C-alpha atoms as one frame of an Amber mdcrd trajectory, in Angstrom:
protein
 124.186  44.870  99.756 121.519  47.229  98.610 122.043  50.861  98.074 119.961
  53.991  97.808 121.173  56.716  95.409 119.751  60.229  95.157 120.296  62.344
  92.057 119.134  65.871  91.340 116.447  66.320  88.840 116.160  69.047  86.207
 115.198  71.675  88.760 118.113  70.801  90.971 116.157  69.149  93.702 115.776
  65.515  94.811 113.627  63.525  97.124 114.681  60.515  99.125 111.701  58.454
 100.336 112.029  55.587 102.773 108.966  53.393 102.786 107.181  52.802 106.102
 108.996  50.094 108.053 107.486  46.915 109.332 107.958  47.858 112.958 109.008
  50.961 114.919 112.437  49.384 115.548 113.211  49.505 111.911 113.150  53.282
 111.762 116.893  53.659 111.672 119.175  55.285 109.106 122.689  54.032 109.694
 125.864  55.736 108.365 128.518  53.474 106.934 131.156  54.179 109.638 131.957
  56.396 112.583 133.289  59.210 110.360 130.077  59.435 108.298 128.004  62.698
 108.361 124.332  63.201 107.878 123.820  66.857 106.844 120.455  68.448 106.524
 119.935  72.109 105.467 116.766  74.053 104.851 113.652  72.605 106.443 113.718
  71.592 110.095 113.732  67.995 111.340 110.778  67.264 113.595 110.305  64.314
 115.987 109.350  63.520 119.530 112.666  62.550 121.122 116.276  61.662 120.410
 119.376  60.385 122.174 122.938  61.497 121.491 125.897  59.644 122.773 128.505
  62.154 121.679 129.069  65.887 121.436 126.133  67.957 120.150 127.780  70.773
 118.318 125.699  73.856 117.473 128.603  76.254 117.006 127.974  76.884 113.220
 128.126  80.597 112.406 124.387  80.862 111.674 123.286  78.593 114.521 124.394
  78.351 118.185 120.908  78.784 119.584 118.489  76.502 121.507 114.867  77.707
 121.664 112.417  76.822 124.413 108.610  77.164 124.197 106.883  80.338 125.449
 105.080  78.202 128.016 107.386  75.957 130.045 107.079  72.192 129.626 108.290
  71.486 133.172 110.212  68.323 133.931 110.719  66.587 137.347 114.005  65.100
 136.104 116.950  66.703 137.963 119.115  66.474 134.825 116.750  68.074 132.356
 117.017  71.739 131.488 113.427  72.647 130.758 113.231  76.457 130.568 115.175
  79.516 129.484 113.691  83.085 129.362 114.842  86.630 129.270 112.587  89.582
 129.801 111.636  92.782 131.640 109.427  93.511 134.613 108.109  96.536 136.500
 108.797  96.629 140.241 106.220  97.978 142.638 107.161  99.293 146.131 105.025
  98.963 149.258 105.143 100.261 152.821 102.966  97.890 154.706  99.967  97.422
 152.413 100.304 100.838 150.724 101.566 101.139 147.180 104.182 103.968 146.925
 104.253 106.164 143.817 107.392 105.733 141.686 108.646 108.176 139.037 110.864
 105.574 137.291 110.687 101.820 137.778 112.455  99.296 135.539 113.572  95.707
 135.818 115.177  92.845 133.862 115.409  89.099 134.508 116.928  85.878 133.160
 115.383  82.555 134.143 117.452  79.311 133.656 115.574  76.278 134.756 114.277
  77.079 138.319 116.736  79.937 139.024 115.715  83.548 138.329 118.433  86.192
 138.096 117.000  89.676 138.397 117.818  93.422 138.611 115.655  96.453 139.134
 115.646 100.112 140.137 112.952 102.401 141.527 113.626 106.093 141.583 111.938
 109.107 143.285 109.635 107.030 145.445 107.078 109.027 147.378 106.706 107.608
 150.947 103.219 106.515 151.752 101.895 104.217 154.453 103.386 102.503 157.427
 104.994  99.098 157.879 107.710  97.012 156.233 109.305  98.021 152.941 108.816
  95.400 150.129 109.284  95.154 146.380 106.456  93.285 144.701 105.710  91.998
 141.212 108.850  89.770 140.783 108.709  88.029 137.421 108.061  84.597 139.029
 106.836  83.520 142.395 109.648  82.234 144.637 109.804  78.674 145.871 108.622
  77.807 149.363 110.212  74.363 149.368 112.613  73.922 152.315 112.773  77.569
 152.970 115.509  77.726 150.307 114.797  81.398 149.710 114.421  82.650 153.270
 118.028  83.612 153.658 118.833  84.532 150.056 120.605  87.922 150.142 120.183
  90.504 147.424 122.443  93.495 146.916 120.799  96.831 147.465 121.898 100.448
 146.662 119.658 103.071 148.105 119.168 106.725 149.234 116.774 108.142 151.718
 116.772 105.040 153.870 118.803 105.211 157.085 118.721 102.212 159.426 122.197
 103.017 160.707 123.717 100.039 158.936 123.469  97.793 155.890 120.232  97.066
 153.902 119.729  93.622 152.306 116.834  92.190 150.414 115.407  88.821 151.299
 113.050  86.938 149.004 109.789  86.039 150.726 109.221  82.259 150.203 106.199
  81.382 148.135 105.507  84.958 147.064 106.349  87.422 144.210 107.946  89.912
 146.577 111.016  90.564 148.608 111.409  92.357 151.896 114.248  94.442 153.280
 116.186  93.819 156.476 118.795  96.002 158.304 122.105  94.756 159.664 124.930
  96.532 161.504 128.326  96.788 159.856 129.480  93.940 162.072 126.609  91.689
 161.138 124.096  92.334 163.986 120.429  92.203 162.987 118.568  95.509 163.149
 115.146  94.114 162.043 112.897  94.865 159.101 113.219  98.194 157.239 110.048
 100.166 158.042 108.684 103.573 157.390 110.510 104.885 160.450 113.854 104.585
 158.600 112.615 106.149 155.364 112.524 109.819 154.144 109.570 111.481 152.473
 111.239 110.730 149.098 113.616 107.852 148.694 115.316 105.728 146.020 116.257
 102.084 145.394 118.884 102.761 142.770 119.641  99.110 142.348 118.491  95.820
 143.724 119.880  92.594 142.172 120.260  88.966 142.945 118.814  85.552 142.319
 116.162  83.282 143.776 114.583  79.855 143.208 111.180  79.424 141.701 108.975
  76.394 142.011 109.075  75.631 138.271
């Protein structure tokens, strides 16, 4: 049985070179038994793909991270996680087609695969325009497939909005916005939140929830 031995040179480094194999199927480095360990430190290992049949452990103190590319490499495979992203966004508020002035607007999000978790607040909003209340500029457009977002409810904390009941946010399918709907305390539907329910100055202290995106 042949062996390959690696010894350090005078500078304390060594190089192990495996000559190009005859065929692609020969590109295998096999450990002697199931308890063997292949340890690599320093430079990264690069390749196109790999298959693991056991536990993939990244719990080392200096590791524990998986990095995704800045631009998603989307996969149609239902069992493939192809994106993770954390970030901030700035909500905008509209009444009908009129953009309302906001003194303080902040938002954060986390995207895992095709699910977006978000939170935002918009304070000291100056009422302007007529029509339905919406928050625009969500970090990703929502999915329109199967109306899976049409009844997604988002928690809302507000002031200066008085429909006589509960306010919920509903993601508008296929858009980067969500609308607001009113409900009675017993679950009855009051309709969309429009300018008629809103004071001259109002606040959306907190809107949070999740929705599905098409990617």
